C-alpha positions as MATLAB code, in Angstrom:
seq = 'MNRATPPPDLTMRPSQLPLPDAHTLPNGVRVLTLPDRRAPLVEFRLVLPFAGRAYDDPNWVGLASATARLMIAGTPTRTSFEIADEADRYGGSIGVSANTETATLSARCLSAYLEPMTRLIADVLLHPTFPPDEVEIDRANTLQRLRLQRSQPGFLAEERFRVALFGAHPYARLAPDEDAMQRWGTDELQAFHAARYRPAEATLLAAGDFDPDALLAALADALAEWQGATGTEPVPAPPIQPAETGWLLVPRPNSVQSHLMLGALCPPRDAPDSLALQLAVSVLGSGASSRLFLTVREQYGYAYSVGAHLDYYLRTGAFVAEAQTATENTHDAIRQIRAEVERLINDPIPTDELQATQNYMIGRHMLGRITLGGVADLYKQAVIYGLPLDYWQRYPDMLASLTAQQAQAAAARYLQPDRFAVVVVGEPSLGEASV';
ca = [
     -13.754   -9.133  -37.639;
     -12.898   -7.285  -40.606;
     -16.118   -6.457  -42.870;
     -13.924   -6.599  -46.044;
     -12.966  -10.479  -45.564;
     -15.573  -12.855  -46.340;
     -16.067  -15.783  -44.047;
     -14.551  -19.072  -45.094;
     -16.436  -21.650  -46.977;
     -17.959  -24.289  -45.283;
     -16.916  -27.906  -46.333;
     -19.738  -29.073  -48.534;
     -21.944  -31.875  -46.954;
     -23.040  -35.293  -48.841;
     -26.529  -34.898  -50.410;
     -27.362  -37.918  -52.046;
     -29.737  -37.639  -54.937;
     -32.183  -40.635  -54.939;
     -32.526  -42.539  -58.608;
     -36.205  -42.921  -59.854;
     -37.110  -46.636  -61.043;
     -38.410  -46.944  -64.187;
     -41.505  -49.264  -65.261;
     -44.011  -49.290  -68.295;
     -47.929  -49.250  -68.646;
     -49.651  -51.475  -70.309;
     -50.330  -49.108  -72.889;
     -46.599  -48.204  -73.497;
     -45.766  -45.394  -70.996;
     -42.724  -44.881  -69.378;
     -43.010  -43.817  -65.876;
     -40.389  -43.184  -63.524;
     -41.021  -43.107  -59.792;
     -39.437  -41.492  -56.991;
     -40.739  -42.131  -53.747;
     -40.206  -39.167  -51.007;
     -41.905  -39.474  -47.800;
     -40.588  -36.188  -46.369;
     -43.784  -34.342  -47.055;
     -47.263  -35.386  -47.937;
     -47.176  -34.402  -51.530;
     -47.110  -35.536  -55.095;
     -45.440  -34.130  -57.957;
     -45.835  -35.188  -61.914;
     -44.498  -34.598  -64.848;
     -45.711  -35.702  -68.233;
     -43.352  -35.085  -71.167;
     -44.860  -35.703  -74.561;
     -41.866  -35.319  -76.805;
     -43.345  -34.632  -80.326;
     -45.803  -31.705  -78.957;
     -43.813  -28.507  -79.055;
     -43.846  -25.525  -81.238;
     -41.083  -27.271  -83.561;
     -44.031  -29.340  -84.774;
     -46.488  -26.781  -85.732;
     -47.268  -27.075  -89.284;
     -46.081  -23.652  -91.354;
     -49.465  -22.578  -92.085;
     -50.335  -22.700  -88.160;
     -47.443  -21.513  -86.077;
     -48.783  -21.219  -82.633;
     -51.166  -23.999  -82.745;
     -48.931  -26.311  -80.604;
     -48.523  -23.534  -77.510;
     -52.263  -22.816  -77.759;
     -52.913  -26.392  -77.637;
     -51.482  -26.944  -74.212;
     -52.605  -24.091  -72.820;
     -56.078  -25.198  -73.805;
     -55.995  -28.736  -72.719;
     -57.612  -27.474  -69.364;
     -60.264  -25.408  -70.774;
     -62.792  -28.122  -70.081;
     -63.755  -31.807  -71.001;
     -67.114  -33.420  -71.450;
     -67.639  -33.860  -67.697;
     -65.613  -30.593  -66.305;
     -65.815  -26.862  -67.351;
     -62.126  -24.985  -66.694;
     -63.153  -23.460  -63.618;
     -64.118  -27.226  -62.415;
     -61.081  -28.623  -63.400;
     -59.043  -25.542  -61.635;
     -61.573  -25.950  -58.746;
     -61.128  -29.714  -58.168;
     -57.136  -29.164  -58.211;
     -57.231  -26.920  -55.825;
     -59.183  -29.095  -53.427;
     -56.660  -31.461  -53.999;
     -54.166  -29.247  -52.486;
     -51.993  -28.676  -55.737;
     -52.569  -27.717  -59.688;
     -52.708  -28.725  -63.031;
     -51.652  -27.383  -66.427;
     -49.955  -27.726  -69.506;
     -47.228  -26.116  -71.576;
     -45.276  -26.329  -74.969;
     -41.577  -25.612  -75.224;
     -39.513  -25.805  -78.567;
     -39.898  -29.783  -79.135;
     -41.919  -31.184  -76.037;
     -44.964  -30.598  -74.268;
     -45.270  -31.037  -70.427;
     -48.274  -31.604  -68.331;
     -47.256  -30.624  -64.459;
     -49.622  -31.224  -61.533;
     -49.197  -31.488  -57.835;
     -51.600  -32.557  -54.897;
     -51.452  -33.927  -51.326;
     -50.840  -37.553  -51.587;
     -54.102  -38.361  -49.577;
     -55.923  -37.289  -52.745;
     -53.352  -38.958  -55.145;
     -56.011  -41.517  -56.927;
     -58.666  -38.787  -57.880;
     -55.778  -36.583  -59.116;
     -54.713  -39.465  -61.437;
     -58.332  -39.373  -62.734;
     -58.227  -35.536  -63.295;
     -54.859  -35.868  -65.139;
     -56.432  -38.615  -67.428;
     -59.405  -36.395  -68.062;
     -57.395  -33.476  -68.923;
     -55.026  -35.508  -71.225;
     -57.329  -37.898  -73.185;
     -60.481  -35.962  -73.433;
     -60.277  -31.912  -73.918;
     -62.792  -30.559  -76.052;
     -61.362  -27.058  -76.754;
     -64.707  -24.999  -75.663;
     -65.491  -22.663  -78.820;
     -65.869  -19.612  -76.249;
     -62.551  -20.743  -74.200;
     -60.859  -20.913  -77.699;
     -61.985  -17.015  -78.245;
     -60.715  -15.757  -74.854;
     -57.390  -17.509  -74.911;
     -57.080  -15.888  -78.865;
     -58.036  -12.370  -77.597;
     -55.406  -12.782  -74.646;
     -52.379  -14.181  -76.707;
     -52.983  -11.324  -79.198;
     -53.231   -8.815  -76.688;
     -49.869  -10.268  -74.808;
     -48.305  -10.473  -77.797;
     -48.962   -6.857  -78.992;
     -47.374   -6.085  -75.743;
     -44.590   -8.291  -76.129;
     -43.610   -6.813  -79.371;
     -43.379   -3.151  -77.598;
     -40.531   -4.798  -75.568;
     -36.932   -4.854  -76.832;
     -36.043   -7.934  -74.919;
     -38.619   -9.817  -77.098;
     -37.811   -8.308  -80.193;
     -34.048   -9.141  -79.691;
     -34.653  -12.587  -79.061;
     -37.193  -12.688  -81.853;
     -34.458  -11.408  -84.463;
     -31.703  -13.633  -82.519;
     -33.382  -17.046  -83.174;
     -33.947  -16.167  -86.322;
     -30.342  -15.030  -87.161;
     -29.194  -18.797  -85.214;
     -31.488  -21.114  -87.396;
     -33.077  -19.169  -90.314;
     -35.959  -20.943  -91.595;
     -35.709  -24.095  -89.351;
     -38.676  -24.700  -86.983;
     -36.175  -23.853  -83.675;
     -36.751  -20.108  -84.876;
     -40.151  -19.986  -83.958;
     -40.681  -17.788  -80.664;
     -44.232  -15.873  -81.053;
     -47.629  -17.109  -82.910;
     -48.557  -16.011  -86.275;
     -51.160  -13.731  -85.943;
     -53.404  -14.920  -88.915;
     -52.976  -18.402  -87.983;
     -54.287  -17.599  -84.637;
     -57.377  -15.714  -86.253;
     -57.892  -18.637  -87.940;
     -57.745  -21.748  -86.013;
     -60.615  -23.054  -83.889;
     -61.402  -26.011  -82.197;
     -61.225  -28.369  -85.050;
     -57.412  -27.509  -85.502;
     -56.819  -28.073  -81.902;
     -58.522  -31.317  -81.809;
     -56.506  -32.671  -84.544;
     -53.078  -31.849  -83.161;
     -53.928  -33.008  -80.163;
     -54.954  -36.210  -81.456;
     -51.679  -36.551  -83.663;
     -49.417  -35.579  -81.037;
     -50.193  -36.395  -77.411;
     -49.970  -40.258  -77.539;
     -48.628  -42.499  -75.133;
     -45.916  -44.788  -77.080;
     -43.183  -42.064  -76.573;
     -44.147  -40.507  -73.413;
     -42.624  -40.149  -69.963;
     -44.238  -39.896  -66.821;
     -42.409  -38.878  -63.707;
     -44.146  -38.933  -60.043;
     -42.102  -37.665  -57.022;
     -43.286  -37.557  -53.697;
     -45.204  -39.563  -50.833;
     -46.883  -42.912  -52.066;
     -46.665  -46.268  -52.633;
     -45.506  -47.095  -55.969;
     -47.540  -50.168  -56.771;
     -50.375  -48.347  -55.869;
     -49.551  -45.609  -57.936;
     -48.767  -47.540  -61.269;
     -51.938  -49.389  -60.564;
     -53.749  -45.943  -60.419;
     -52.182  -44.692  -63.474;
     -52.913  -47.924  -65.482;
     -56.910  -47.861  -64.595;
     -56.984  -44.244  -65.434;
     -55.109  -44.171  -68.633;
     -55.998  -47.445  -70.137;
     -57.824  -46.185  -72.834;
     -55.078  -43.529  -73.791;
     -53.271  -45.969  -77.061;
     -51.482  -45.436  -79.958;
     -47.982  -43.537  -81.006;
     -47.686  -40.256  -83.224;
     -45.723  -41.943  -86.100;
     -43.928  -38.710  -86.094;
     -40.343  -38.692  -86.982;
     -37.866  -35.887  -85.152;
     -37.561  -32.652  -86.564;
     -35.142  -31.979  -89.181;
     -31.646  -31.711  -87.861;
     -30.846  -27.849  -87.274;
     -28.068  -26.348  -88.899;
     -24.685  -26.448  -87.878;
     -23.676  -22.774  -88.212;
     -25.786  -19.461  -87.722;
     -28.044  -18.537  -90.574;
     -26.414  -14.980  -90.299;
     -23.561  -13.691  -88.135;
     -22.457  -10.199  -87.457;
     -24.334   -6.812  -86.725;
     -28.105   -7.231  -87.020;
     -30.115   -3.804  -85.962;
     -33.688   -3.922  -84.979;
     -34.629   -0.147  -85.578;
     -36.792    1.235  -82.207;
     -37.085    4.612  -82.902;
     -36.998    7.461  -80.386;
     -35.267    4.268  -77.991;
     -33.465    5.709  -75.075;
     -31.530    2.718  -74.592;
     -30.207   -0.985  -76.593;
     -30.916   -4.335  -76.054;
     -27.922   -6.685  -77.057;
     -27.676  -10.158  -77.696;
     -24.529  -11.764  -79.107;
     -23.888  -15.272  -79.907;
     -23.794  -18.364  -81.737;
     -24.361  -21.919  -81.911;
     -22.420  -24.645  -79.749;
     -23.388  -28.473  -78.724;
     -26.443  -30.011  -77.448;
     -26.592  -30.733  -73.427;
     -25.581  -34.365  -73.929;
     -22.477  -33.537  -76.047;
     -18.857  -34.533  -73.940;
     -17.679  -30.881  -73.611;
     -21.109  -29.445  -72.575;
     -20.348  -29.342  -68.926;
     -16.978  -27.565  -69.450;
     -18.902  -24.824  -71.260;
     -21.179  -24.385  -69.078;
     -18.517  -23.674  -66.902;
     -16.600  -21.777  -68.940;
     -19.863  -19.487  -69.522;
     -20.628  -19.379  -65.796;
     -17.295  -17.742  -65.577;
     -17.691  -15.135  -68.188;
     -21.473  -14.242  -67.310;
     -23.365  -15.685  -64.210;
     -24.138  -13.701  -61.747;
     -22.684  -10.517  -59.793;
     -19.356  -12.134  -59.267;
     -18.778  -12.877  -63.141;
     -16.629  -10.981  -65.475;
     -19.255   -9.395  -67.500;
     -20.926   -7.918  -64.519;
     -17.523   -6.777  -62.834;
     -16.194   -5.110  -66.092;
     -18.961   -4.027  -68.166;
     -21.419   -3.180  -65.585;
     -19.024   -2.017  -62.652;
     -15.877   -1.117  -64.062;
     -17.002    0.900  -67.321;
     -20.755    1.722  -66.476;
     -21.723    0.658  -70.052;
     -24.613   -1.526  -69.123;
     -27.525   -1.677  -66.740;
     -27.683   -5.251  -66.913;
     -25.197   -7.814  -68.451;
     -24.891  -11.578  -68.487;
     -24.355  -15.099  -70.545;
     -25.806  -17.914  -70.246;
     -26.758  -21.280  -72.843;
     -29.876  -21.994  -74.183;
     -30.561  -25.749  -75.060;
     -32.423  -27.549  -77.583;
     -32.633  -31.013  -77.852;
     -29.957  -31.377  -80.792;
     -28.003  -28.051  -80.243;
     -27.423  -25.150  -78.246;
     -26.907  -21.677  -78.436;
     -24.652  -19.412  -76.124;
     -25.836  -15.975  -75.385;
     -24.572  -12.931  -73.927;
     -27.166  -10.241  -73.119;
     -26.935   -6.740  -71.952;
     -29.052   -3.666  -71.684;
     -27.535   -0.233  -72.108;
     -27.794    3.327  -73.050;
     -27.829    4.307  -76.774;
     -24.507    6.040  -76.648;
     -22.729    3.272  -74.868;
     -24.085    0.856  -77.401;
     -20.980    0.028  -79.311;
     -18.524    0.137  -76.273;
     -20.253   -2.564  -74.664;
     -20.236   -4.433  -77.569;
     -16.619   -4.141  -77.795;
     -16.136   -5.022  -74.116;
     -18.250   -8.058  -74.213;
     -16.285   -9.394  -77.053;
     -13.137   -8.648  -75.264;
     -13.821  -10.329  -72.391;
     -14.752  -13.420  -74.550;
     -11.166  -13.287  -76.109;
      -9.798  -12.776  -72.750;
     -11.403  -15.978  -71.144;
     -10.343  -18.072  -74.986;
      -6.611  -16.927  -74.353;
      -5.899  -16.021  -70.800;
      -5.363  -18.959  -68.365;
      -8.594  -18.781  -65.604;
      -7.296  -18.265  -62.123;
      -7.577  -21.187  -59.794;
      -9.633  -19.193  -57.128;
     -12.146  -18.009  -59.701;
     -12.460  -21.181  -61.334;
     -13.182  -22.773  -57.975;
     -15.635  -19.888  -56.863;
     -17.697  -20.228  -60.169;
     -17.586  -24.352  -59.789;
     -18.969  -23.723  -55.931;
     -21.459  -21.471  -57.246;
     -22.538  -23.483  -59.788;
     -23.035  -26.378  -57.403;
     -24.384  -24.336  -54.675;
     -27.440  -23.356  -57.149;
     -28.029  -27.141  -58.109;
     -27.882  -27.974  -54.433;
     -30.917  -25.317  -54.079;
     -32.867  -26.818  -56.902;
     -32.746  -30.398  -54.702;
     -34.265  -28.497  -51.762;
     -38.227  -28.755  -53.144;
     -39.947  -31.665  -54.096;
     -40.706  -29.997  -57.150;
     -37.079  -29.056  -57.724;
     -36.263  -32.666  -57.723;
     -38.865  -33.472  -60.247;
     -37.797  -30.664  -62.710;
     -34.328  -32.041  -62.309;
     -35.275  -35.366  -63.839;
     -37.862  -33.733  -66.258;
     -34.744  -32.347  -67.967;
     -32.968  -35.314  -67.944;
     -35.899  -37.045  -69.983;
     -35.918  -33.792  -72.288;
     -32.557  -33.647  -73.137;
     -31.689  -37.808  -73.107;
     -29.549  -37.404  -70.356;
     -28.210  -40.430  -68.097;
     -30.966  -40.770  -65.136;
     -27.722  -40.493  -62.508;
     -26.649  -37.397  -64.317;
     -28.074  -34.872  -61.438;
     -26.313  -37.309  -59.142;
     -23.067  -37.385  -60.579;
     -23.468  -33.634  -61.507;
     -21.452  -32.029  -58.617;
     -18.319  -34.139  -58.616;
     -18.438  -34.296  -62.595;
     -18.418  -30.124  -62.315;
     -15.731  -29.973  -59.360;
     -13.653  -32.435  -61.288;
     -13.339  -29.878  -64.451;
      -9.880  -28.116  -65.175;
      -9.309  -24.660  -66.277;
      -7.990  -25.951  -69.339;
     -11.202  -28.136  -70.333;
     -13.116  -25.099  -69.569;
     -11.035  -22.830  -71.770;
     -10.756  -25.563  -74.433;
     -14.350  -25.480  -74.354;
     -14.775  -21.856  -74.683;
     -12.142  -21.774  -77.714;
     -13.638  -24.184  -79.384;
     -17.276  -22.505  -79.661;
     -17.293  -19.104  -78.323;
     -15.482  -17.428  -81.332;
     -16.424  -13.632  -81.402;
     -15.801  -13.203  -85.093;
     -18.745  -16.021  -85.830;
     -21.460  -14.018  -83.285;
     -24.748  -12.710  -84.383;
     -25.046   -9.321  -82.899;
     -28.505   -8.342  -82.350;
     -28.955   -4.819  -81.354;
     -32.757   -3.490  -80.893;
     -32.504    0.257  -80.370;
     -32.109    3.653  -82.234;
     -31.993    3.517  -86.171;
     -29.110    6.034  -85.862;
     -26.677    3.108  -84.723;
     -26.375    2.023  -88.189;
     -23.638   -0.348  -88.929;
     -21.465   -1.777  -86.625;
     -18.617   -0.101  -85.543;
     -16.570   -2.804  -83.745;
];
């Protein structure tokens, strides 16, 4: 056998992703059930659409994330340790996190403990007390974490990059405001929770080993007192064009390397040409066989790591090319990244490269289906971004049917290098752009 010749690709075996059934609880919560008997486990994902960072009052930036983190800090009947211990005894875990627009409660348990887990979920969701001592611990930990993050070039680059894309829009928020963190307490956290954590707009996904009727009965009982709507309008539409373009230097004295982020706004996840753009960006910068890796890193040695991806928000997306490079290679790395984007736009994508990228993307997607949690997270994305419930079922075929021309057209439409914001965290001596 020739070790330089890779083995032939195997024919992909059929993999049918089941569709969840939709139900509505008496209090208005939409429930998606996906029975799966392969393992005695149940995964829960509760999506709350108006409880993310974008809904922070400008005077209280960071409150949404703190509210989510501290939901498991205590209830009238359980301390934080008792919540964690109880979830552990059920063979699982429970936690809440806030993203840009949404908050998500995630839980898992052994199927034998399904009913008590629903009661624990209800207690955490409906009755958080935000104990003052837990608030103080979270405040100290978050301040320490934030100060550490501000020493990291990747964090500084992303913070500046978001401002370049979104300006004053709430999507620009990445870090909490330190002054607000010093001022909020139990009252402010309870007020945010009371206003944002409401059932009428929420969706609960349950996947795993359960009887749907029994699950729905348990949820209806446990969540019976959860009532009402937020009365909240979605955040204002984001800008169509970036707030800033061109060279944007974040000085970091005595830095021996630069952290680069280049990019622009692009369509949201549910746009007609979104998948074609994902394919084009994968050709450009996903994995060790992508163009950026093979040229910027391997051929020229301009960067230690380099890649490109798409970040998605509810009503827009962002293209990001990112690299870490020695200070003296900063401008060369940016020039080569731009050159690869231009080549993607102007030169036809070879058939073998396109097919290899499609296989890579489909393979990664199939790996995400292996675990019950992975399946639950796929449908969570469908809920958050308003995708059809059969989107992930159709995804492999939709991706395989895309042509090189469609991918190239999407790249030409959205990845114009002269419209990029170019954020550089590094030596002040880098000065102005020379690219």
